[in-house]
C-alpha positions in Angstrom: -0.7 -0.8 -8.8 1.3 -2.5 -5.8 1.3 -1.1 -2.4 5.0 -0.4 -1.5 4.7 0.4 2.0 2.1 2.1 4.1 2.6 4.6 7.2 0.9 7.2 9.5 -2.0 7.4 6.6 0.3 7.9 3.7 0.2 4.9 1.3 3.4 4.4 -0.9 3.3 2.7 -4.6 4.2 1.9 -8.4 2.5 1.2 -11.3 3.5 -1.6 -13.4 5.1 -0.5 -16.9 5.3 3.7 -15.7 7.2 5.7 -17.7 10.8 7.6 -16.4 11.8 9.3 -15.1 12.2 6.1 -11.9 9.1 7.6 -9.3 7.0 6.7 -7.3 3.3 7.3 -6.1 1.9 8.9 -2.8 -1.8 9.0 -1.5 -2.6 10.7 1.5 -6.3 11.6 2.1 -7.2 13.7 -0.8 -3.9 14.4 -1.8 -1.6 12.8 -4.4 1.8 13.5 -5.9 4.5 11.6 -7.8 8.2 11.8 -6.3 11.1 11.4 -8.2 13.3 8.5 -6.8 16.4 9.8 -7.8 16.4 13.5 -6.9 13.6 12.9 -3.9 11.6 15.8 -5.6 7.7 16.2 -6.3 7.1 16.0 -10.1 3.5 16.2 -10.0 0.7 17.1 -7.4 0.8 18.5 -3.8 1.3 17.1 -0.2 1.0 18.6 2.8 4.6 20.1 3.6 4.4 17.8 7.1 3.6 14.8 5.1 6.1 15.8 2.2 9.0 15.7 5.0 7.8 12.6 6.3 7.8 10.8 2.3 11.1 11.8 2.0 12.4 11.0 5.2 11.3 7.7 4.4 12.8 7.6 0.7 16.0 8.7 1.6 16.1 5.8 3.9 15.0 3.2 1.3 15.9 4.8 -2.0 17.8 1.8 -3.0 14.9 -0.5 -2.6 12.8 2.0 -4.6 15.1 1.9 -7.2 15.2 -1.8 -6.8 11.2 -2.4 -7.2 11.3 0.8 -10.4 13.5 -1.8 -12.1 11.6 -5.0 -11.1 8.1 -3.9 -11.9 9.6 -2.9 -15.3 11.3 -6.3 -16.1 9.8 -8.5 -14.3 6.0 -7.0 -13.2 7.7 -8.6 -9.3 8.0 -5.9 -6.1 9.0 -6.2 -2.8 7.4 -4.1 0.1 9.2 -1.5 1.6 9.2 -1.1 5.9 6.8 1.6 6.9 8.7 4.9 8.2 8.8 4.3 12.5 
């Protein structure tokens, strides 16, 4: 499970050969969630409201990179790190 980014205790990652729709996984302490890349909405899991807001803000800034990583992981198994939220 490649780690794409890490900031403020939030870890963003994707799995190789994961199922559609395109999404990324978020881990924050004991919380877990799966976020749809296109809609930027929770598909599964739960995050505290403040953390979800930070994740969505970060994802809006890096949506194209997230889409590219999704496609690259599915086709070649390669990925690129994404800058954290600062």
